[in-house]
C-alpha positions in Angstrom: -36.3 23.7 2.6 -34.6 25.5 5.5 -31.1 24.2 6.3 -32.0 24.6 10.0 -34.5 21.7 9.6 -31.8 19.3 8.4 -30.2 16.9 10.8 -26.6 16.8 9.6 -26.1 13.5 11.4 -28.0 11.9 8.5 -25.3 12.8 6.0 -22.7 10.2 7.2 -25.5 7.6 6.9 -26.2 8.6 3.3 -22.5 8.7 2.5 -21.9 5.2 4.0 -24.9 3.7 2.1 -23.7 5.2 -1.1 -20.2 3.8 -0.7 -21.1 0.3 0.6 -24.4 -0.3 -1.1 -25.1 -2.5 2.0 -27.1 -1.6 5.1 -25.1 -4.1 7.1 -21.7 -2.7 6.1 -22.8 0.9 6.5 -24.2 0.1 10.0 -20.9 -1.6 10.9 -18.8 1.4 9.7 -21.0 3.9 11.6 -21.2 1.7 14.7 -25.0 1.7 14.5 -27.6 -1.0 14.9 -29.5 -2.2 11.9 -32.7 -0.7 13.3 -31.1 2.7 14.0 -29.7 2.8 10.4 -33.2 1.9 9.0 -34.7 4.7 11.0 -32.1 7.2 9.7 -32.7 6.0 6.1 -36.5 6.5 6.6 -35.8 10.1 7.8 -33.6 10.7 4.8 -36.3 9.5 2.4 -38.9 11.8 4.1 -36.5 14.8 4.1 -35.5 14.4 0.4 -38.8 13.0 -0.8 -37.1 10.2 -2.7 -36.8 6.4 -2.2 -32.9 6.9 -2.4 -32.1 3.1 -2.4 -33.9 0.1 -4.0 -33.2 -3.3 -2.7 -32.0 -5.8 -5.4 -30.4 -9.2 -5.5 -27.0 -7.5 -5.6 -27.6 -5.2 -2.6 -28.9 -1.7 -2.4 -29.0 0.3 -5.7 -29.1 4.1 -5.4 -31.8 6.1 -7.3 -30.8 8.8 -9.7 -31.3 11.4 -6.9 -29.1 9.5 -4.5 -26.4 9.0 -7.1 -26.4 12.8 -7.8 -25.9 13.5 -4.1 -22.9 11.2 -3.7 -20.2 13.7 -4.6 -21.5 16.7 -2.7 -22.3 14.7 0.4 -18.8 13.2 0.4 -17.3 16.7 0.0 -19.3 18.0 2.9 -18.1 15.2 5.2 -14.5 15.5 4.0 -14.5 19.3 4.7 -16.0 18.9 8.2 -13.6 16.1 9.1 -10.4 17.6 7.7 -11.0 21.4 8.3 -13.3 21.6 11.3 -12.7 18.6 13.5 -8.9 18.0 12.9 -6.5 19.5 15.4 -4.2 22.0 13.9 -1.2 20.6 15.8 0.1 17.1 16.6 2.2 16.4 19.7 4.0 13.1 19.1 5.1 12.9 22.7 1.6 13.1 24.1 -0.4 11.5 21.3 -1.9 8.0 21.5 -3.3 8.0 18.0 -3.2 4.8 15.9 -1.5 5.0 12.5 -2.1 2.2 9.9 0.5 1.8 7.2 0.3 -0.5 4.2 3.3 -2.4 2.8 3.8 -5.2 0.4 5.2 -8.4 1.8 8.7 -7.2 1.0 8.1 -3.8 2.6 6.7 -5.6 5.7 9.9 -7.6 5.9 12.4 -4.9 5.1 10.9 -1.5 6.0 8.4 -2.1 8.7 11.0 -2.7 11.5 12.6 0.6 10.7 9.2 2.3 10.7 8.4 0.9 14.2 11.8 1.9 15.6 11.5 5.5 14.2 8.0 6.0 15.5 8.6 4.5 18.9 11.7 6.7 19.4 9.7 9.9 18.8 6.2 9.1 19.8 6.1 6.4 22.5 2.3 6.5 22.9 1.5 6.2 19.2 0.0 2.8 18.2 1.0 1.2 14.8 -0.8 -1.2 12.7 0.7 -3.0 9.6 -1.6 -3.8 6.6 -0.2 -6.0 3.9 -2.3 -5.2 0.9 -2.2 -5.9 -2.8 -1.8 -3.0 -5.2 -5.4 -3.3 -6.3 -6.6 -2.7 -2.7 -4.4 0.3 -1.9 -6.4 3.1 -3.5 -9.7 2.1 -1.8 -8.0 1.6 1.5 -6.5 5.0 1.4 -9.7 6.7 0.2 -11.8 5.1 3.0 -9.3 5.8 5.7 -8.5 2.1 6.3 -4.8 3.0 6.1 -3.1 6.3 6.6 -0.1 5.7 4.3 1.0 3.1 1.7 4.7 2.7 1.2 6.1 0.7 -1.6 6.5 0.4 -5.4 2.9 0.7 -6.7 3.3 1.9 -10.3 -0.4 1.4 -11.1 -2.0 3.6 -8.5 -4.3 6.4 -9.7 -2.9 9.9 -10.1 -5.6 11.3 -7.7 -3.5 10.0 -4.8 -0.8 12.2 -3.4 2.7 10.7 -3.4 6.3 11.4 -2.5 9.4 9.6 -3.7 11.5 8.1 -0.9 14.3 6.0 -2.6 15.1 3.6 -5.4 15.4 -0.1 -5.0 17.9 -1.9 -7.2 17.7 -5.5 -8.1 20.4 -8.1 -7.7 20.9 -11.9 -8.3 20.9 -13.8 -5.0 22.4 -17.3 -4.6 23.5 -19.5 -1.8 27.2 -19.2 -0.9 27.6 -22.8 -2.1 26.1 -22.0 -5.6 28.5 -22.5 -8.6 28.0 -18.8 -9.5 28.5 -17.4 -6.0 32.1 -16.3 -6.7 31.8 -15.5 -10.5 30.7 -12.5 -12.4 27.4 -13.3 -14.1 27.2 -13.3 -17.9 24.0 -13.3 -19.9 24.5 -17.0 -20.8 25.3 -18.2 -17.3 22.4 -16.2 -15.9 20.0 -17.6 -18.4 21.2 -21.2 -17.9 20.9 -21.1 -14.1 17.7 -22.6 -12.6 15.8 -19.7 -11.1 13.1 -18.9 -8.6 10.8 -16.2 -10.0 8.4 -13.9 -8.3 6.3 -11.9 -10.8 5.4 -8.8 -8.8 3.7 -5.6 -9.8 7.1 -4.0 -10.6 7.2 -6.1 -13.8 10.9 -6.7 -13.3 10.7 -10.4 -14.4 9.0 -9.4 -17.7 11.7 -6.9 -18.4 14.3 -9.6 -17.8 12.5 -12.0 -20.2 12.4 -9.2 -22.8 16.1 -8.3 -22.5 17.1 -12.0 -22.8 14.9 -12.5 -25.8 16.6 -9.6 -27.6 19.8 -11.6 -27.2 18.1 -14.8 -28.4 18.1 -16.3 -24.9 15.5 -17.7 -22.5 15.8 -18.9 -19.0 16.4 -22.6 -18.9 14.3 -23.4 -15.8 12.0 -21.3 -13.6 10.1 -22.1 -10.5 7.4 -19.4 -9.8 6.4 -18.4 -6.3 3.8 -15.9 -5.2 6.1 -14.1 -2.6 9.7 -13.1 -2.3 9.6 -14.3 1.3 9.3 -17.9 0.2 12.6 -17.8 -1.7 15.3 -18.6 1.0 14.5 -22.3 1.6 14.8 -23.0 -2.2 18.1 -21.0 -2.4 19.6 -22.9 0.5 19.9 -26.1 -1.6 22.5 -24.3 -3.8 20.7 -25.1 -7.0 18.7 -21.9 -7.7 19.3 -18.2 -8.4 16.7 -15.5 -7.6 16.4 -11.9 -8.8 15.4 -9.9 -5.7 15.4 -6.2 -4.5 18.8 -5.3 -3.1 17.5 -4.4 0.4 15.8 -7.8 0.6 18.9 -9.5 -0.5 20.8 -7.8 2.4 18.1 -8.8 4.9 18.2 -12.5 3.7 22.1 -12.5 3.8 22.0 -11.4 7.5 19.9 -14.5 8.3 21.4 -17.0 5.9 24.5 -17.8 3.9 23.7 -16.0 0.7 25.7 -14.0 -1.8 24.5 -11.1 -4.0 25.8 -10.8 -7.6 25.4 -7.9 -10.1 22.9 -8.7 -12.8 24.4 -9.0 -16.3 21.6 -7.0 -18.0 20.1 -3.6 -17.3 17.1 -3.7 -15.0 15.5 -0.3 -14.1 15.2 0.1 -10.3 11.9 0.3 -8.6 11.0 3.6 -7.0 9.7 3.4 -3.5 7.1 6.1 -2.7 4.7 6.8 0.0 1.1 7.4 -1.0 -1.8 9.1 0.8 -5.3 10.4 0.1 -6.0 14.1 -0.3 -8.6 13.7 2.5 -5.7 13.5 4.9 -3.2 15.8 3.3 -3.7 18.6 5.8 -4.1 16.3 8.8 -1.5 17.2 11.4 -0.7 13.6 12.4 -0.5 12.4 8.9 1.9 15.3 8.0 4.1 14.4 11.0 4.2 10.7 9.9 5.1 11.6 6.4 7.9 13.9 7.5 9.2 11.1 9.7 9.2 8.7 6.8 11.2 11.2 4.7 13.7 11.7 7.5 14.0 7.9 8.1 14.3 6.8 4.5 16.3 9.8 3.3 19.4 7.9 4.3 18.2 5.0 2.1 18.0 7.4 -0.8 21.6 8.5 -0.2 22.7 4.9 -0.1 20.9 4.1 -3.4 22.6 7.0 -5.1 26.0 5.8 -3.8 25.4 2.3 -5.2 
């Protein structure tokens, strides 16, 4: 087969079908009609002399030949996209590119306003989009280009992603100013006895607290579990509950309500906030600019964390 006889426009079709295992989703990603995608698949089958995909009750299943082509085809597309089509420079003052950044709900509340201000100050035409994703969704979103960066504490992400440490996030106990412990240093016993609002996030901080208390023969007397830190303030306002929250979030809540932070009476390792990106975009000029801006913006946060 002569490479001059191959229509390279068919490779993105094969790549999308291999990733999605769905003609509908592949057509949507490629902005093609269903009939155009079917025609392209027919040409691929003729070119490669293989069925490539078999329709089953669970969608399209690749043949052995199609599966063997998945990695080399993805590599070809990646190389063309990142080394041929990408501009070698990025002008923030002139650019109108759209950057998509993933945060957790805490990151969206605490970090996102700073990201917006920093980008707008340096790149007024750049568009920003916030994605609040669960940790299990991050790796796929980065690999498929659904987001450009993910910023947060995601300890379970695969090592294949690139990452850079930004700062540490310490944990504190947060109570309403009217709480009986608001003006007292917490002890292990007073902490364990206080009714608490608990968010079991990916950081595992609540499990570490339970383990540390158990070593001292203590358990928390009462816990109300919530799915998100952002649901905590209304419960704290009653003056009955205590919550263990990231220090930056405690500061943000205190600016909007009458809350007091107290030092925890037991050692809790801080969470490390990192930014993550996929190797496909490591050399992209715009992505490099955005990463450098995040380091500049949150470098001050790192200095503050060390001072604490």
